[in-house]
C-alpha positions in Angstrom: 12.9 58.0 -40.8 12.0 54.6 -39.5 12.0 54.1 -35.7 14.7 51.6 -34.7 13.6 48.4 -33.0 13.4 48.3 -29.2 16.0 45.5 -28.9 18.5 47.5 -31.0 17.7 50.6 -28.9 18.3 48.7 -25.6 21.5 47.2 -27.0 22.9 50.5 -28.1 22.0 52.2 -24.8 23.7 49.4 -22.8 26.9 49.7 -24.8 26.9 53.5 -24.4 26.4 53.4 -20.7 28.8 50.6 -20.3 31.5 52.5 -22.1 30.9 55.7 -20.1 30.7 54.0 -16.7 32.9 50.9 -16.6 33.5 51.2 -12.9 29.8 50.6 -12.0 29.8 47.4 -14.1 32.9 46.1 -12.4 31.5 47.0 -8.9 27.8 46.3 -9.1 25.4 47.8 -6.6 22.9 45.7 -4.7 24.0 42.1 -4.8 21.0 41.1 -2.9 18.7 42.4 -5.6 17.3 45.7 -6.8 13.8 47.0 -6.9 13.3 49.6 -9.7 10.1 51.6 -9.5 9.2 53.5 -12.7 6.4 56.0 -12.4 4.4 57.1 -15.5 4.0 60.9 -15.7 0.9 60.3 -17.6 -0.9 59.7 -14.3 -0.6 63.4 -13.3 -3.8 64.7 -15.1 -6.1 62.2 -13.2 -6.3 62.5 -9.4 -7.5 58.9 -9.1 -4.5 57.7 -11.1 -2.1 59.8 -8.9 -3.7 58.3 -5.8 -3.3 54.7 -7.1 0.2 55.3 -8.3 1.2 56.7 -4.9 -0.4 53.7 -3.1 1.4 51.2 -5.3 4.8 52.9 -5.3 5.0 53.5 -1.6 3.7 50.0 -0.7 6.4 48.4 -2.9 9.1 50.7 -1.5 8.1 50.0 2.1 7.7 46.2 1.8 10.3 45.1 -0.8 12.9 42.7 0.3 15.5 44.0 -2.2 18.7 45.5 -0.8 18.4 48.5 -3.0 15.5 50.7 -4.2 15.8 52.6 -7.5 13.2 55.0 -8.9 12.5 57.4 -11.7 9.6 59.0 -13.5 9.2 58.9 -17.3 7.0 60.6 -19.9 8.0 61.6 -23.4 11.5 61.5 -22.0 12.9 59.4 -19.2 14.5 60.8 -16.1 17.7 59.4 -14.5 17.2 56.4 -12.3 18.3 57.2 -8.8 19.1 54.6 -6.1 18.9 54.4 -2.3 19.2 51.7 0.3 15.9 50.0 1.0 14.1 51.1 4.1 13.3 54.7 5.1 15.8 56.1 2.5 14.2 54.1 -0.3 10.7 55.2 0.8 11.8 58.9 0.8 13.3 58.4 -2.7 10.1 57.1 -4.1 8.0 59.7 -2.3 10.2 62.4 -3.9 9.5 60.9 -7.4 5.7 60.9 -6.6 5.8 64.5 -5.4 7.5 65.6 -8.6 4.8 63.9 -10.7 2.1 65.5 -8.5 3.7 68.9 -9.1 3.3 68.7 -12.8 0.6 70.9 -14.3 -0.3 68.3 -16.9 1.3 65.1 -17.8 2.0 63.7 -21.4 -0.9 62.3 -23.3 1.3 59.3 -24.2 4.6 58.2 -22.6 7.6 56.5 -24.2 7.1 53.2 -22.5 9.8 51.4 -24.5 12.5 54.0 -23.7 11.7 53.7 -20.0 12.1 49.9 -20.2 15.4 50.3 -22.2 16.7 52.6 -19.6 15.8 50.1 -16.8 17.5 47.3 -18.7 20.6 49.4 -19.2 20.6 50.4 -15.5 20.3 46.7 -14.3 23.0 45.7 -16.8 25.3 48.5 -15.7 25.1 47.5 -12.0 25.2 43.8 -12.9 21.9 43.2 -10.9 21.4 39.8 -9.4 18.8 37.4 -10.7 15.4 38.1 -9.3 15.8 41.9 -9.4 12.4 43.5 -10.3 11.1 46.4 -12.2 7.8 47.8 -11.0 6.3 49.5 -14.1 3.5 51.8 -12.7 1.8 53.1 -15.9 -1.3 54.5 -17.5 -0.4 52.3 -20.4 -0.7 55.0 -23.2 2.3 54.3 -25.5 4.2 56.9 -27.5 4.7 55.6 -31.0 2.2 52.8 -30.7 2.1 50.7 -34.0 0.9 47.4 -35.3 4.2 45.9 -33.9 3.6 47.1 -30.3 2.6 43.7 -29.0 5.6 41.9 -30.6 7.9 44.6 -29.3 6.6 44.1 -25.7 7.1 40.4 -26.0 10.7 41.1 -27.1 11.2 43.3 -24.0 9.8 40.6 -21.7 12.0 37.9 -23.3 15.1 40.2 -22.9 14.5 40.7 -19.2 13.6 37.1 -18.6 16.8 35.9 -20.2 18.7 37.8 -17.6 16.6 36.5 -14.7 15.0 39.9 -14.1 11.2 40.4 -13.6 8.8 43.1 -14.7 5.8 43.7 -12.4 3.2 45.9 -14.1 0.6 48.0 -12.2 -1.9 49.7 -14.6 -3.7 52.8 -13.3 -7.5 53.2 -13.0 -7.7 55.2 -16.3 -5.9 52.6 -18.4 -7.9 51.5 -21.3 -8.9 47.7 -21.4 -6.9 47.0 -24.5 -3.8 48.5 -22.9 -4.4 46.5 -19.7 -4.3 43.4 -21.8 -1.0 44.5 -23.5 0.7 45.3 -20.2 -0.6 42.0 -18.7 1.3 40.2 -21.4 4.5 42.2 -20.6 4.3 41.0 -17.0 3.5 37.4 -17.9 6.3 37.2 -20.5 9.0 38.1 -17.8 7.4 35.9 -15.1 6.1 39.0 -13.2 2.8 40.0 -11.7 0.1 42.2 -13.2 -1.9 44.5 -10.9 -4.9 46.3 -12.1 -5.3 49.2 -9.6 -8.6 50.1 -11.1 -10.0 47.2 -9.0 -9.9 46.6 -5.2 -8.7 43.0 -6.0 -5.7 44.3 -7.9 -4.6 46.5 -4.9 -5.4 43.7 -2.4 -3.2 41.3 -4.4 -0.4 43.9 -4.3 -0.6 44.0 -0.5 -0.7 40.2 -0.3 2.5 39.9 -2.4 4.5 42.8 -0.9 3.2 42.8 2.7 3.1 39.0 3.0 -0.6 39.0 3.8 -3.3 36.5 3.1 -6.3 38.7 2.7 -9.9 37.6 3.1 -12.6 39.9 1.8 -14.6 41.3 4.8 -16.3 44.4 3.3 -17.4 45.3 -0.2 -19.9 48.2 -0.2 -21.2 51.1 -2.1 -21.3 53.9 0.5 -23.9 56.6 0.7 -23.1 60.2 1.6 -22.1 60.6 5.3 -23.3 57.1 6.1 -21.3 54.5 7.9 -20.4 51.1 6.6 -19.7 48.6 9.4 -18.5 45.0 9.5 -17.9 42.9 12.6 -14.9 40.7 12.7 -14.4 37.8 15.2 -10.8 37.5 16.4 -9.9 34.1 18.0 -7.7 33.7 21.0 -3.9 33.2 20.4 -4.0 35.6 17.4 -0.6 37.3 17.0 -1.7 40.0 14.7 -4.4 41.0 12.3 -4.2 43.5 9.5 -7.1 45.4 7.8 -6.5 46.8 4.3 -9.1 49.4 3.2 -9.2 50.2 -0.5 -11.2 53.5 -0.9 -12.3 55.3 -4.0 -12.0 58.7 -2.3 -9.3 59.9 0.0 -11.9 61.7 2.1 -13.4 58.4 3.3 -12.5 57.9 6.9 -11.8 54.3 7.9 -11.3 52.9 11.4 -10.9 49.7 13.4 -12.5 49.4 16.8 -11.7 46.9 19.6 -14.3 44.7 21.4 -14.6 47.4 24.1 -15.2 50.2 21.5 -11.7 51.7 21.5 -10.6 53.0 18.1 -7.2 51.8 17.0 -4.8 54.7 16.8 -1.2 55.1 15.6 -0.2 56.3 19.1 -0.9 52.9 20.6 2.1 50.6 21.0 0.5 47.6 19.2 -1.0 49.6 16.3 0.7 50.5 13.0 -1.3 52.6 10.5 -0.2 53.4 7.0 -2.2 55.8 4.9 -2.0 56.2 1.2 -4.5 58.0 -1.1 -6.2 54.8 -2.3 -5.6 52.5 0.7 -5.2 52.5 4.5 -3.5 49.6 6.3 -4.2 49.1 10.0 -2.0 46.5 11.6 -2.7 45.5 15.2 -0.4 43.2 17.2 -1.6 40.9 20.0 -5.2 41.8 19.6 -7.6 40.9 22.4 -9.9 38.1 21.3 -13.5 39.0 20.6 -15.7 41.0 18.2 -13.8 43.8 16.4 -15.4 46.3 14.1 -14.3 47.7 10.7 -15.9 51.1 9.8 -15.9 53.5 6.9 -17.6 57.0 6.8 -17.5 59.4 3.9 -19.0 60.5 0.6 -20.8 58.1 -1.7 -18.2 55.8 -3.1 -16.9 52.3 -3.3 -15.1 50.9 -0.2 -13.5 47.5 0.1 -11.8 46.0 3.2 -9.8 42.8 3.4 -8.4 41.2 6.5 -5.3 39.1 7.2 -5.3 37.3 10.5 -2.1 35.8 11.8 -3.1 33.1 14.2 -0.4 30.5 14.8 -2.9 27.8 15.8 -3.0 25.0 13.3 -5.9 22.5 13.8 -5.0 19.0 12.7 -5.4 15.3 13.5 -2.6 13.6 15.4 -0.9 11.5 12.8 -1.5 7.8 13.2 -1.6 4.5 11.2 -4.7 3.5 9.3 -7.8 2.5 11.4 -9.0 -1.1 11.1 -12.2 -1.7 9.2 -14.8 -3.3 11.4 -13.3 -2.1 14.7 -14.1 0.9 16.9 -11.1 3.2 16.9 -10.0 6.5 18.4 -9.0 9.7 16.5 -7.1 12.5 18.1 -6.8 16.2 17.2 -5.1 19.3 18.7 -4.5 23.0 18.0 -0.7 23.2 17.3 1.6 26.2 17.7 4.5 24.8 15.7 5.0 21.3 16.9 3.4 21.8 20.4 -0.2 21.1 21.2 -1.7 24.1 22.9 -3.8 23.9 26.1 -7.2 25.5 25.2 -9.5 27.0 27.8 -13.3 26.9 27.1 -12.7 25.4 23.7 -14.6 22.7 21.7 -13.5 20.7 18.7 -16.1 19.1 16.5 -15.2 16.8 13.6 -17.5 16.1 10.6 -16.3 12.9 9.0 -17.2 11.9 5.4 -16.5 8.2 5.5 -15.1 6.0 2.7 -18.4 4.0 2.9 -20.3 7.1 1.8 -21.9 8.0 5.2 -21.2 11.1 7.4 -20.6 11.2 11.1 -20.4 14.2 13.3 -18.5 13.8 16.6 -17.4 16.0 19.5 -13.9 15.5 20.7 -12.9 15.9 24.3 -9.9 16.6 26.5 -11.5 15.2 29.7 -9.9 11.7 29.8 -13.1 9.9 28.7 -14.5 8.4 25.5 -11.1 7.4 24.1 -9.2 10.4 25.5 -6.1 9.1 27.2 -5.2 12.0 29.5 -7.3 14.9 30.6 -6.2 18.6 30.0 -3.2 17.7 27.9 -4.3 19.7 24.8 -5.1 16.4 22.9 -8.8 16.1 22.0 -10.0 12.6 21.3 -13.1 10.6 20.5 -14.0 6.9 19.9 -15.5 6.4 16.5 -18.0 3.8 15.3 -16.3 1.0 13.4 -15.4 2.0 9.8 -17.3 -0.2 7.3 -15.0 0.3 4.2 -11.4 0.9 3.5 -10.3 4.1 1.9 -9.9 7.8 2.6 -12.1 9.4 5.3 -12.3 13.2 4.9 -12.5 15.2 8.2 -13.6 18.8 8.7 -12.3 20.0 12.0 -13.9 23.0 13.7 -12.5 24.7 16.8 -14.7 27.1 18.7 -14.8 28.8 22.1 -17.5 29.2 24.7 -16.8 32.9 25.2 -16.0 33.9 21.7 -17.7 33.7 18.3 -14.5 33.0 16.4 -14.1 29.7 14.7 -11.0 28.0 13.3 -11.4 25.3 10.7 -9.2 22.8 8.8 -9.6 20.0 6.4 -7.7 16.7 6.9 -8.2 13.0 6.5 -7.4 9.6 7.8 -7.3 6.1 6.2 -9.2 3.0 7.1 -7.8 -0.4 6.0 -9.0 -4.0 6.1 -6.7 -5.5 8.7 -5.8 -9.3 8.6 -8.3 -11.7 10.1 -7.9 -15.4 11.0 -10.2 -18.3 9.9 -10.0 -21.4 12.1 -11.1 -24.8 10.8 -11.4 -27.5 13.5 -10.6 -31.2 13.2 -13.6 -32.9 14.9 -12.2 -36.4 15.6 -8.6 -36.8 16.3 -6.9 -40.2 16.9 -3.4 -40.2 18.3 -1.1 -42.0 20.6 0.5 -40.8 23.8 3.6 -38.6 23.2 2.9 -37.9 19.6 1.7 -34.6 18.0 -1.7 -34.5 16.4 -3.2 -31.8 14.2 -6.3 -30.4 15.9 -7.1 -27.4 13.6 -6.0 -25.4 10.6 -5.7 -21.5 10.5 -5.8 -19.2 7.5 -4.7 -15.5 7.7 -6.5 -13.2 5.2 -6.4 -9.4 4.6 -9.7 -8.6 2.9 -10.2 -11.5 0.5 -6.5 -12.2 -0.1 -3.9 -14.3 1.7 -1.7 -12.4 4.1 1.7 -13.7 4.9 2.8 -13.6 8.5 5.3 -15.3 10.8 4.4 -18.4 12.8 5.7 -16.5 15.8 2.8 -14.0 15.4 0.3 -16.8 16.1 -0.3 -18.5 19.4 -2.7 -21.4 20.2 -3.9 -22.7 23.6 -5.8 -25.9 24.2 -8.1 -26.5 27.1 -9.4 -29.9 28.3 -10.4 -31.6 31.5 -6.8 -31.6 32.7 -6.3 -27.9 32.2 -4.6 -25.7 29.5 -1.5 -26.3 27.5 0.2 -24.7 24.5 0.0 -26.0 20.9 2.6 -25.6 18.2 2.1 -23.7 14.9 3.3 -25.4 11.7 3.3 -23.6 8.3 1.5 -25.6 5.6 3.6 -23.9 2.9 6.0 -21.0 2.9 5.7 -18.7 -0.2 8.4 -16.6 1.5 11.1 -17.9 3.9 9.7 -17.9 7.4 6.3 -16.5 6.3 3.0 -18.3 5.4 -0.7 -17.6 5.4 -1.9 -21.2 6.3 -0.9 -23.1 9.4 -1.7 -26.4 11.2 -2.3 -26.3 14.9 -0.8 -29.4 16.6 -0.4 -30.6 20.1 0.4 -33.6 22.3 -2.9 -34.8 23.6 -2.5 -36.1 27.2 -5.8 -38.1 27.4 -8.9 -38.9 25.4 -11.7 -36.4 25.7 -13.1 -33.1 24.4 -10.8 -30.1 23.9 -11.2 -26.4 23.1 -8.8 -24.6 20.8 -8.2 -20.8 21.0 -6.0 -19.2 18.4 -4.7 -15.6 18.6 -2.9 -13.5 15.9 -0.8 -10.7 17.5 1.1 -8.6 14.8 1.7 -5.2 13.2 -0.1 -4.0 10.1 0.5 -0.7 8.3 2.5 0.5 11.4 -0.3 -0.3 13.9 -0.2 -3.2 16.4 -3.4 -5.3 16.3 -4.7 -8.5 17.8 -7.2 -11.0 16.3 -8.7 -14.0 18.2 -10.6 -16.7 16.3 -13.9 -18.1 17.7 -13.1 -21.1 20.0 -13.1 -24.5 18.2 -13.9 -27.9 19.8 -12.2 -31.2 19.0 -12.7 -34.7 20.3 -9.5 -36.7 20.8 -9.0 -40.4 21.2 -5.8 -41.9 22.6 -5.0 -45.2 20.9 -3.0 -47.5 23.2 0.0 -48.8 21.4 0.9 -52.5 22.0 4.4 -53.6 23.3 6.9 -53.7 20.5 10.2 -55.3 19.6 12.2 -53.2 17.3 9.1 -51.1 16.6 7.0 -54.2 15.8 4.2 -55.3 18.2 4.9 -58.4 20.2 1.7 -60.1 18.9 3.0 -59.7 15.4 6.2 -61.4 16.4 4.2 -64.3 17.8 2.0 -64.6 14.8 5.0 -64.5 12.5 6.7 -67.3 14.5 3.6 -69.5 14.3 3.4 -68.9 10.6 7.0 -69.8 10.2 6.5 -73.0 12.3 3.5 -74.0 10.2 5.5 -73.4 7.0 8.4 -75.4 8.4 6.1 -78.3 9.4 4.3 -78.2 6.1 7.6 -78.2 4.3 8.9 -81.2 6.3 5.6 -83.0 5.8 5.8 -82.5 2.1 9.4 -83.4 2.0 8.8 -86.7 3.8 6.3 -87.9 1.3 7.6 -90.3 -1.4 7.8 -89.0 -4.9 6.2 -91.2 -7.6 8.5 -93.8 -9.2 8.3 -96.8 -11.5 6.9 -97.5 -14.9 3.9 -99.2 -16.6 4.8 -100.8 -19.9 2.7 -102.6 -22.4 3.2 -106.1 -23.9 5.6 -104.7 -26.4 7.8 -103.4 -23.6 6.9 -99.8 -24.5 6.6 -97.4 -21.6 3.0 -96.3 -21.1 3.5 -94.3 -17.9 6.8 -93.0 -16.4 5.6 -92.0 -12.9 8.6 -89.9 -12.1 8.0 -87.7 -15.2 4.3 -87.0 -14.8 3.6 -83.2 -15.2 1.1 -82.1 -12.6 0.0 -78.8 -11.2 1.9 -77.1 -8.3 -1.0 -77.7 -5.9 -1.1 -81.4 -6.6 2.6 -81.7 -6.4 2.5 -80.2 -2.9 -0.6 -81.6 -1.4 -0.8 -84.9 -3.4 2.9 -85.5 -3.8 2.7 -89.3 -3.2 -0.6 -90.0 -4.8 -1.4 -90.2 -8.5 -5.0 -90.6 -9.8 -5.4 -92.8 -12.8 -7.4 -90.0 -14.3 -4.2 -87.9 -14.3 -2.6 -90.6 -16.5 -4.2 -90.2 -19.9 -2.4 -93.3 -21.5 -3.9 -95.7 -19.0 -7.0 -97.6 -20.2 -8.7 -97.5 -16.8 -10.0 -94.9 -14.2 -11.3 -94.9 -10.7 -8.0 -95.9 -9.3 -5.0 -94.2 -7.8 -1.4 -95.1 -7.1 0.0 -94.4 -3.6 3.8 -94.3 -3.1 5.2 -94.9 0.4 8.9 -95.5 0.8 9.8 -98.4 -1.6 6.2 -99.6 -1.7 3.6 -98.8 -4.3 -0.1 -99.5 -3.6 -2.9 -99.6 -6.2 -6.1 -98.3 -4.6 -9.2 -99.3 -6.7 -12.7 -98.1 -6.2 -15.0 -100.6 -8.0 -17.9 -98.2 -7.8 -16.3 -95.8 -10.2 -13.5 -97.9 -11.7 -13.4 -100.7 -14.3 -14.9 -103.9 -12.6 -13.1 -106.2 -15.1 -9.7 -105.1 -14.1 -7.2 -107.9 -13.1 -4.0 -108.0 -11.2 -1.8 -111.0 -12.0 -4.9 -112.6 -13.6 -7.0 -112.1 -10.4 -9.8 -109.5 -9.8 -8.4 -106.4 -8.4 -9.1 -105.7 -4.7 -9.5 -102.4 -2.9 -5.8 -102.1 -2.3 -3.1 -104.1 -4.1 0.6 -103.9 -3.5 2.4 -103.5 -6.7 5.9 -105.0 -7.1 8.3 -105.8 -10.0 6.5 -107.2 -13.1 3.0 -107.2 -11.6 0.5 -107.6 -14.5 -2.5 -105.3 -14.9 -5.1 -106.5 -17.2 -7.9 -104.2 -18.4 -10.2 -104.6 -21.4 -8.0 -107.0 -23.3 -4.8 -105.0 -22.7 -2.0 -106.3 -20.7 0.2 -103.9 -18.8 3.1 -104.5 -16.5 4.3 -102.4 -13.5 8.0 -102.3 -13.3 10.3 -100.6 -10.8 12.8 -100.0 -13.6 12.4 -100.2 -17.4 14.8 -101.7 -19.8 13.7 -99.3 -22.4 14.2 -96.3 -20.1 17.7 -97.6 -19.3 18.5 -98.0 -23.0 17.4 -94.4 -23.6 19.6 -93.1 -20.8 22.6 -95.1 -22.0 22.1 -93.9 -25.5 22.0 -90.3 -24.4 25.3 -90.8 -22.5 27.2 -92.4 -25.5 26.2 -90.0 -28.1 23.4 -91.9 -29.7 24.8 -95.5 -29.8 23.0 -98.0 -27.6 24.9 -98.8 -24.4 25.2 -102.4 -23.3 22.2 -103.4 -21.1 23.2 -105.3 -18.0 21.6 -108.6 -17.4 19.0 -109.2 -14.6 21.7 -110.9 -12.6 23.8 -107.8 -12.6 
């Protein structure tokens, strides 16, 4: 008949138990969690297996935090799982189960591992165990009914427990075959449990770490010779609350001991000593040990002996938290040995820091609590040192080491601090400044940079002082541009210069960066200032400009009057056919000639005249012909007489030149006819007689 699957077996068992004992399901036991310890009866034929099983089971029973301990042994058949409250009752329960297994003549060659797990699942289901309840499966690993599906069935069991939030911890015994260790390791991993290989000292040490809340460090790992002693020295630092030595021995006959610095052996009778002995392990716990050199010792037959130590020292060595250190500036780091949040006063202690800097260099420094070299207050528990200036920004790793003058013990810790490029200021001076009294003048420009990048800051963080022959005075800070409201990275330094001379400008940036206050002062800049004397003004215009403007206006007015008083050209020159040759009033001249030669017309400007070298001058009602014989026509006649240098022209004065006869007239009949014709629409108007 085919063997039913494990899941079906567990399901049937749970249903059967649930139907038989409904009261237990309704009133579950151990709401704070249950620790079920299952002991494989297959350990009984092998003394080493029995010793390891007893060590594991008793350790779990003593140190479990579960509210209830349950235990049973199993072989070809499973025994009933019995419960007890955790503590002494739970330890006695597990000890009784171990005693029953030791009393067996011979255990089963193979045990029904799956039935034991099914019974454990049914038990936890019946009592409605809380999540986190654990099953400690202490087994030799030999499986009754093993088949090709064993691995898959174990995975099914692990999944079934994990689905309920229950955990299976597996501890394989020293005689367990390697392939079975691998199978059982998978069972523990599948249910989020731990796997302990008790065939190794590391496996037992891990068990003690998990159940006794120890952090074990290997101190002894030796192959002992017959009746020889294995000795290891152990340095215990001051302030240690407790230290625990866990000896894992191959033979129970190996005697292990712990000796104090004065040579006294730790004994169970001492108030501060607790010793637990199991076949495979001995735990020696010492409270408030005196600092100094302790000794671990083992004596016995040739065998393997491993000892690990857990030291509970509350001192925590660390740097005092602080903002990043500025690149390029010497700074102070502080460290202390803390007990909780309080720095402890240390007597005869030294702290040394090995700093691996972000720049790639290493610096070793000794910190002090003497009030010197950066330490603010002596004997306050805070150790300090002033470092050389960091050269690069980044993470600086620190290895702290605490040691004592009178003891060999050393405490270490790894920590780090950051270094950052803090803002700097660049000052550009204005060499030559020209200004007037009472007015602000720019004397320098400041840029604020963090590394190679602009750094925005408030104008209130910058102060500027100017110093000259008359003393010191404040300057104002003016943002050149504001990328953010009220914040800029470029500023003008301006001041009211009291007098001409040389001035020094000192600019200081006082701000907070990355949580650390800092101050930057730019190199002093020099500037030469000249005070320009402003003239007296009227309505903001200098008086001399008013005077010059008045003079110009007078000249313009005089020139205008002078031009206006000159007589404009008038009259006509007609030929012998009474045709108008020149109409003086209509001559088109340039603007300059009309202004500066308004009353004088050169004959050369009259293209229809047959002569040159003469000019006509008009003055009031008089017209004068001015003739220059040297450049004019010498044959020219006026009223049949040779022309003189100046000749008054009147009505109908004849001008004869080169056979032509011209007449000067004050008015022209032809011109009057043209005007009359224009006014009557094209018909000639009557011409008045000369008498009119």
